[in-house]
KEDO-217803 format. One record per residue: x negated, y, z negated of N, C-alpha, C in turn; residue in three letters. Coordinates in steps of 0.02 Angstrom, whole numbers, plus 32768, in hexadecimal, padded with zeros to 4 digits. Each point is the difference from the previous one (the first is absolute). Layout:
BEGIN
X|Y|Z|X|Y|Z|X|Y|Z|ALA
...
//
This chain:
BEGIN
408B|2E75|D284|7FC9|7FCA|8021|7FB0|7FFF|7FCF|MET
7FF4|800E|7FE1|7FD4|800C|7FBC|8009|7FC4|7FFA|LYS
8047|7FD0|7FC5|7FF1|7FC1|7FE1|803E|7FD5|803D|GLY
7FCA|7FE9|8037|7FFE|7FEF|8020|7FC3|7FC3|8014|ARG
7FE4|7FD4|7FFC|7FCD|7FD8|8018|7FDB|7FF2|805B|VAL
7FD0|7FFE|800A|800D|7FFF|803B|8006|7FCA|8016|ASN
7FFC|7FB6|7FFD|8010|7FB2|801E|7FF3|8001|8034|THR
7FDD|8029|802E|800D|7FDE|803E|7FA3|7FE6|8003|SER
7FBE|8022|7FF9|7FCD|7FF0|7FF8|800E|7FBB|7FCB|LEU
8017|7FE5|7FD4|8006|7FBE|7FEE|8020|7FCA|8028|ILE
8046|8027|803C|8012|7FCC|8042|7FD1|7FE6|8016|ALA
7FE6|802D|8002|7FC1|7FF8|806C|7FBA|7FCC|7FB3|ASN
8004|7FE4|7FD9|7FC8|7FE3|7FD5|8012|7FBC|8028|MET
7FBD|7FE6|7FFD|800E|7FCB|8019|8001|7FAE|7FA8|ASP
8011|7FD1|801D|7FE2|7FD2|7FB4|7F9F|7FF2|7FE2|GLN
7FD9|7FED|803D|7FE1|8030|7FF8|7FD4|8017|7FF4|GLN
8028|8046|800D|7FDD|803A|7FCE|8021|8000|7FBB|GLU
803A|7FE2|800B|800A|8006|7FAD|7FE2|7FDF|7FCA|LEU
7FE2|7FD5|800F|7FFA|7FD6|7FD6|7FA7|7FFC|8005|GLN
7FE9|8023|8020|7FCD|802A|7FEB|7FF3|801D|7FE2|HIS
8033|8044|8007|7FEB|802F|7FC0|8023|7FD9|7FD5|LEU
8022|7FDE|7FF4|802B|7FDE|7FBA|7F97|7FE7|7FBF|ILE
7FEF|7FE2|8051|7FC9|7FB8|7FF5|7FCF|8030|7FD4|THR
7FF7|8042|8033|7FC3|8041|7FE8|8026|8019|7FD7|VAL
8035|7FFE|7FE7|802B|8047|7FBF|8001|7FB7|7FAB|SER
7FF2|7FD5|8009|7FEB|7FC8|7FBD|7FE1|7FEA|800E|THR
7FAC|7FDB|8033|7FCE|7FEA|8000|8012|7FC6|7FDF|GLY
8039|7FDB|8023|7FF1|7FCC|8011|7FFF|7FDB|805B|PHE
7FD4|7FB0|7FF2|8010|7FD8|805C|8019|7FE2|7FF9|ILE
801B|7FE6|8049|8025|7FD3|7FE4|7FC3|7FC3|803A|ASP
7FE9|7FE4|7FE0|7FCC|7FB8|801D|8005|7FB9|7FDE|ALA
7FE4|7FEA|804F|7FE8|7FA2|7FF0|7FDA|7FF6|7FF6|TYR
7FEE|7FC9|7FB7|7FBA|7FF0|8001|8014|7FBF|8025|ILE
7FAA|7FF2|801D|7FF4|7FFB|8045|7FC6|7FAF|7FDE|ILE
8018|7FC4|7FEC|7FB4|7FCD|7FEA|7FF4|7FFA|8058|GLU
7FAE|8005|7FEE|7FD6|7FF6|802F|7FC7|7FBB|7FE0|CYS
800A|7FE1|8063|7FBB|7FD7|7FD1|7FBB|801A|7FFC|ASN
7FEF|7FEE|7FBB|7F9C|8017|800A|7FFD|804A|7FDC|ASP
802D|8036|7FEA|7FFD|803A|7FFE|804E|8012|7FDB|GLN
7FE6|8021|7FCD|8033|802B|7FD6|804B|8002|802D|VAL
803C|800B|7FC9|8027|800A|8035|7FF6|802B|8015|PRO
803B|803C|8026|7FF9|8019|802C|8056|8017|7FFA|MET
7FFF|8069|8000|8029|802C|7FE5|8002|801C|8040|LEU
804F|8004|8020|8014|8001|8032|803D|8037|800B|LEU
800C|802D|8021|8046|802D|7FDB|803B|7FD0|803F|PRO
800D|7FFB|7FD6|8047|7FFA|802B|801B|8004|8052|GLN
7FFE|806A|7FDF|8018|8016|8041|7FD2|7FF4|8047|ASN
7FC2|7FD2|7FD6|7FF9|8006|8062|7FF0|7FB9|8005|ILE
8040|7FCF|8001|8009|7FC9|800F|8040|800C|8007|VAL
8030|7FE0|8047|8023|8003|8030|801C|7FC7|7FFD|LEU
7FDF|7FD0|7FE8|802A|7FBB|800E|7FC9|7FD4|7FDF|SER
8034|7FCF|7FF9|7FEB|7FAD|7FC7|8008|7FC2|8029|ALA
7FE3|7FF1|8025|7FF8|7FA3|8022|7FE5|7FE3|7FDD|MET
8017|7FA8|800D|7FD7|7FD3|7FD9|7FEB|7FCB|8054|ASP
7FBE|8008|7FFB|7FE3|7FE1|8038|7FF1|7FB1|8008|VAL
7FF4|7FF1|8023|7FC2|7FC7|8011|7F9A|8030|7FE9|LYS
7FFC|7FCF|7FBE|7FA9|8025|7FFB|7FD9|8007|801D|ASN
7FC7|8014|8023|7FAF|7FED|804D|8030|8036|802D|GLY
8044|800B|800C|801A|803A|8044|7FD1|8012|7FF9|VAL
7FDA|801B|8059|7FE9|803D|8000|8014|802F|8013|LYS
8068|8007|7FF3|801D|804D|803E|804A|7FEB|7FD7|HIS
8027|8021|8014|8030|8000|7FF2|803A|801F|7FF3|ILE
8042|7FE2|8026|8013|8044|8027|804C|8034|7FE9|GLU
7FEB|8030|800B|804E|801A|7FBB|8014|8012|802C|TRP
8041|8042|802E|8035|8010|8004|7FC7|8011|804A|HIS
800E|7FAC|8013|7FCE|800A|8047|7FD4|8025|800D|ASP
7FC2|7FD5|7FCC|7FBC|803A|8016|7FD0|7FC9|7FC9|VAL
7FCE|7FF2|8031|7FB6|7FBD|7FD1|8004|8039|7FDA|LYS
7FEE|7FE9|7FC5|7FCD|8019|7FC6|7FE0|7FDA|7FE3|LEU
7FB2|802C|801B|7FBC|7FEB|7FBF|8014|7FDA|7FB9|PRO
7FDB|7FE6|7FDF|8014|7FEE|7FD8|7FB3|8001|7FC9|VAL
800F|8015|7FCD|7FAB|7FFA|7FBB|801D|7FDD|7FE0|TYR
7FF0|7FBF|7FDE|801B|7FDF|7FF4|7FB7|8016|7F98|SER
803D|7FF7|7FAF|7FC6|7FE3|7FE2|8025|7FEC|7FF9|VAL
800A|7FBA|8026|8019|7FC9|7FDA|7FD3|7FBA|8014|HIS
8005|7FCD|7FC5|7FC1|7FCB|8007|8012|7FEB|8059|ASN
7FD9|7FD3|8014|7FE9|7FDC|804E|8057|7F91|7FDC|THR
7FED|801B|7FD2|8028|7FBE|7FFD|8029|7FF3|800B|ILE
8046|8019|7FDE|8020|7FFC|7FF8|8050|8009|8047|ASP
8039|7FE3|8000|7FF7|7FF2|8047|8031|8065|7FF1|GLN
802D|800B|7FED|8046|803D|800A|7FE5|801E|7FC4|HIS
8018|804B|801D|7FE8|8032|7FEE|800B|8032|7FFB|ALA
8008|8046|7FF2|8039|8025|8018|7FDE|8049|8018|VAL
800C|8020|801D|8003|804A|803E|801D|802B|7FE3|ALA
7FD7|8044|7FF5|800F|8026|7FF6|7FEB|802A|8046|LEU
8049|802F|8024|7FF3|8031|802F|7FDC|8044|7FD7|VAL
7FC4|8022|800E|7FE9|8044|7FD2|800C|802A|8035|ILE
803B|8031|7FF6|7FD5|8026|8009|7FC9|8030|8037|GLU
7FF3|801F|8022|7FC8|8029|8020|8019|803B|8023|GLY
7FC4|802A|7FEC|801D|804C|8019|803B|800C|802E|GLU
7FC1|7FBF|803B|8022|8008|8040|801B|7FC2|8001|ASP
803C|7FF9|8040|8047|7FA0|8006|7FB5|7FD0|8008|ILE
7FB0|8012|8028|7FCE|7FF2|8019|7FC6|7FC9|7FC3|SER
8020|8040|7FE2|7FC1|7FCE|7FA2|8033|7FDC|7FDC|GLN
8047|7FF0|800C|801D|7FB5|7FDB|7FBE|7FD3|7FEB|ARG
8025|7FDD|7FE7|7FD5|7FC6|7FF0|8027|7FE1|7FDF|PHE
7FEA|7FAB|7FF9|8026|7FDB|7FD1|7FCC|7FD3|7FB0|ALA
8001|8028|7FC2|7FC8|7FF8|7FD6|802B|7FAD|8005|LEU
7FEC|7FBA|7FD9|7FEC|7FD0|7FE2|800E|7FEF|7FC3|ILE
8027|7FF6|7FDB|7FF1|7FDE|7FC2|801B|7FC1|7FF9|CYS
7FEC|7FCD|7FD0|802A|7FD8|7FF7|805F|8010|7FDF|LYS
800B|8029|7FE1|803C|7FE0|7FE0|8028|805E|8005|THR
804D|8013|800A|8003|8057|7FED|7FE8|8007|7FC1|MET
7FD4|8037|8019|7FF0|8016|7FDD|8022|8017|7F8B|PRO
7FF1|8004|7FED|802F|802A|7FBD|800C|8040|8003|VAL
803E|8037|8008|7FE8|8029|800A|8018|8027|7FB3|SER
7FC5|801B|7FEA|7FFB|802D|7FD2|8027|8071|7FFD|THR
803B|8014|7FC5|7FC1|803C|8004|7FC3|8028|7FEB|ARG
7FFB|8030|803A|7FC5|7FFE|7FA8|7FEF|8049|7FEC|LEU
7FF3|8011|7FCA|8003|8068|7FE3|7FBA|7FEB|801F|ARG
7FDC|802A|802A|7FEA|8018|801B|7FB2|8039|7FD3|ILE
8013|7FE9|7FCF|7FE1|8025|7FE0|7FCD|7FD2|7FD9|SER
8031|7FBC|7FEE|7FDA|7FAF|7FF6|7FC8|8004|8037|GLU
7FFC|8003|8024|7FCF|7FDD|801A|7FBF|8025|8012|ILE
7FC7|7FEA|7FE7|7FA3|800C|7FE6|800D|7FF3|8051|VAL
7FD4|8016|8011|7FAB|7FFC|802B|7FD4|7FDE|7FD7|ASP
7FDB|7FE8|8013|7FC6|7FDB|800C|7FC5|8004|8008|GLU
7FBA|801D|7FF6|7FE4|802C|8034|7FCD|7FD7|8013|MET
7FEE|7FD9|8022|7FD4|7FC9|8015|8010|7FD0|8043|ASP
7FD8|806E|8017|7FF0|8003|8075|7FE0|7FBB|8001|GLU
7FC0|7FF2|7FC6|7FEF|7FB7|8030|801B|7FCD|8012|HIS
8052|7FDF|7FD8|8005|7FD8|800B|8033|8004|801C|GLU
8016|8055|800A|802E|8004|8048|7FE2|8005|8031|ALA
7FB7|7FEF|8024|7FE9|8015|8027|7FE5|7FB0|801E|GLU
7FF1|7FD9|7FD7|7FFB|7FA1|8012|805E|8006|8007|GLN
803A|800E|7FFA|8033|7FF8|801A|8025|802C|801D|HIS
7FED|8015|8031|8013|8026|8048|804A|8023|800E|PRO
8016|7FA4|7FEA|8051|8013|8007|803C|8012|7FC5|ALA
7FBA|8005|7FBF|801C|803D|7FD5|7FF4|8049|7FF4|VAL
8036|8028|7FFA|7FE5|8032|7FE5|7FFE|8028|7FBE|PHE
8026|7FDA|7FDA|7FEA|8015|7FD8|802D|7FB2|7FA5|LYS
7FB8|8026|7FDC|7FFE|7FB5|7FD6|8056|801E|7FC1|TYR
8037|7FF3|7FDD|800A|8023|7FE1|801E|7FD1|7FAF|VAL
800D|8022|7FF2|8017|7FE1|7FA2|804A|8013|7FEE|ARG
8005|7FB3|7FE0|806B|8027|7FD7|7FE0|7FBD|7FE2|MET
801E|8009|7FC1|7FF7|7FCA|7FD0|7FE6|7FD6|7FDC|GLN
7FB8|8028|800C|7FF0|7FBE|8007|7FF7|7FB9|8046|ASP
8023|8019|8035|7FE9|7FCA|8039|7FE2|8032|802E|GLN
7FC8|7FE3|8018|7FDF|8038|8045|8029|7FF2|804B|ARG
8014|8024|801C|8026|8004|8051|7FB6|8027|8039|TYR
801B|7FF2|8037|7FEC|801F|8020|802C|800B|8047|TYR
7FEF|804E|8010|800F|802C|802E|800E|7FF3|8036|ILE
800A|800D|8052|7FEC|7FD2|8032|7FCD|8015|8028|PRO
7FE3|8012|8024|7FE3|8036|8028|8034|7FF7|8039|ASN
801F|800C|7FFA|8036|801B|8046|7FD7|8007|804D|LEU
7FDF|8029|7FFA|7FDB|800A|8038|7FCC|7FDE|801E|GLU
7FD4|7FF6|7FD8|7FD7|7FB0|8007|8034|7FC4|8019|TYR
8041|8012|7FDD|7FF5|7F98|802C|803A|8032|8057|ILE
8011|8023|8006|7FFC|8006|803D|7FE2|8012|803B|GLU
7FBC|8007|7FE2|7FD9|8008|8026|7FD1|7FBD|8001|LYS
8005|7FD3|7FCE|7FF3|7FAB|8022|8020|7FD6|8019|LEU
8035|801A|8002|8054|7FCF|801F|7FE9|804D|8059|LEU
7FDE|801B|8011|8016|8031|802A|8045|8023|8014|GLY
8006|8017|7FDA|8038|8023|7FF9|7FF3|8064|8025|LEU
//
């Protein structure tokens, strides 16, 4: 009996928990690089994006699974077409759509290669920015999802 491995714990572990453990243990994160109008690109963890769909630019809401979701746009107002990323919230009522120009580039990042930039004054000027980071001579920002949710009335 000593030589047997208890696999019931592994069997009960869902895929999301397993992916979290793999990410934490390997130090990697899968993220989207989202081009933003009048701003450096955004880095967004892929695990909070529930869906992506083509939409008409300038929409005030999108419909996803029979629910109207408010939109937050990082895209310009000129182009006719855009992509909506459905963003998960802590609660179903906190979901929203992030409107961007095209389907963002997917990348696997080594967490240790992402360096925080300490420019609190600049982040204060852009309340939708949680933090600026640098990776391989390129600057990105991490969105302040709490601020965006409040802005959208969620």
